[in-house]
C-alpha positions as CSV (number, residue, x, y, z in Angstrom):
1,M,21.6,0.6,5.4
2,F,18.2,2.1,5.0
3,N,14.9,2.1,6.7
4,R,12.5,3.1,4.0
5,I,12.6,2.4,0.2
6,A,10.4,4.5,-2.1
7,A,9.6,1.9,-4.6
8,S,7.4,1.1,-7.5
9,V,6.3,-2.2,-6.0
10,I,6.7,-5.6,-4.2
11,A,5.5,-7.7,-1.4
12,A,4.8,-11.2,-0.2
13,A,3.4,-12.7,2.9
14,C,0.0,-12.1,4.4
15,L,-2.4,-9.3,5.3
16,A,-3.4,-6.3,3.2
17,A,-6.6,-5.5,1.4
18,P,-6.6,-4.9,-2.3
19,A,-5.4,-1.4,-3.2
20,F,-6.2,0.3,-6.5
21,A,-4.1,3.3,-7.4
22,E,-3.1,3.6,-3.7
23,D,0.2,3.4,-2.0
24,I,1.2,-0.1,-0.7
25,T,3.7,-0.6,2.1
26,Y,5.4,-3.9,2.9
27,T,8.4,-5.2,4.6
28,L,11.3,-6.8,2.7
29,H,13.3,-9.3,4.7
30,N,16.7,-10.5,3.4
31,Q,17.2,-13.8,5.2
32,T,20.0,-14.9,2.8
33,S,23.7,-15.0,3.3
34,Y,24.2,-12.3,0.7
35,V,23.8,-8.6,0.2
36,V,21.0,-7.4,-2.1
37,M,22.8,-4.9,-4.3
38,E,20.0,-4.1,-6.7
39,F,16.2,-4.4,-6.5
40,Y,13.8,-3.9,-9.4
41,T,10.0,-4.2,-9.7
42,S,7.6,-3.7,-12.5
43,P,3.9,-4.4,-13.2
44,A,3.7,-7.9,-14.8
45,N,2.4,-6.4,-18.0
46,D,5.4,-4.1,-18.4
47,N,8.6,-5.4,-20.1
48,D,10.9,-2.8,-18.5
49,W,12.4,-3.4,-15.0
50,G,12.7,0.4,-14.4
51,Y,15.2,1.8,-12.0
52,D,17.1,0.2,-9.1
53,I,14.9,0.8,-6.1
54,L,17.8,0.6,-3.7
55,G,19.8,3.3,-5.5
56,A,23.0,3.8,-3.6
57,D,21.8,1.6,-0.7
58,V,22.0,-2.1,-0.2
59,L,20.1,-4.6,1.9
60,L,22.5,-6.5,4.1
61,A,22.1,-10.2,5.0
62,G,19.7,-10.5,7.9
63,E,18.3,-7.0,7.5
64,S,14.8,-5.9,6.8
65,A,13.5,-2.7,5.2
66,D,10.1,-1.1,4.7
67,V,9.2,-0.6,1.1
68,L,6.7,2.0,-0.1
69,I,5.1,1.3,-3.5
70,A,3.7,4.6,-4.7
71,D,3.7,4.3,-8.5
72,G,0.1,5.3,-8.9
73,S,-0.6,2.0,-10.7
74,D,-3.9,0.1,-10.4
75,Q,-2.0,-3.2,-11.0
76,C,-1.7,-5.8,-8.3
77,V,0.5,-8.3,-10.1
78,Y,4.2,-7.4,-10.3
79,D,7.5,-9.0,-11.2
80,L,10.5,-8.7,-8.9
81,R,14.2,-8.9,-9.6
82,F,17.0,-9.0,-7.0
83,V,20.7,-8.8,-7.8
84,F,23.1,-10.1,-5.0
85,D,26.7,-9.3,-4.3
86,D,27.9,-12.6,-5.6
87,G,26.3,-11.8,-9.0
88,E,23.3,-14.1,-8.7
89,V,20.0,-12.8,-10.0
90,V,16.7,-14.0,-8.6
91,E,13.5,-13.1,-10.4
92,D,10.0,-13.8,-9.1
93,Y,7.1,-13.3,-11.5
94,G,3.4,-12.7,-10.9
95,V,3.5,-11.6,-7.2
96,D,0.2,-10.2,-6.1
97,I,1.3,-7.3,-4.0
98,C,-2.3,-6.3,-3.1
99,E,-2.7,-9.5,-1.1
100,L,0.6,-9.4,0.7
101,A,2.4,-7.4,3.4
102,E,5.9,-9.0,3.5
103,Y,8.4,-10.5,1.1
104,T,11.2,-12.7,2.4
105,L,14.3,-13.7,0.5
106,T,15.9,-16.9,1.7
107,D,18.9,-19.0,0.6
């Protein structure tokens, strides 16, 4: 379990003014029945997913965590990739993190 994830990005539902080359914080909610084992983000114009933001941690079903996006980027549009404990991979492309404060995963 973890309370804070230092990340390179993400987001999704309401609140937050545009931020350019500033840190962005949002809450990630795992409302699925599965454990998020890996979580990757990257600016939409980057072909590399980068590193697993969760590292050795996981996000259990029903849990939430604060995510800090502090990559120094002036990009607002990011792609997100989640790998679950059952092996399923979910990708969400073109998420405008500057316009959002939360991101919720659901079954």
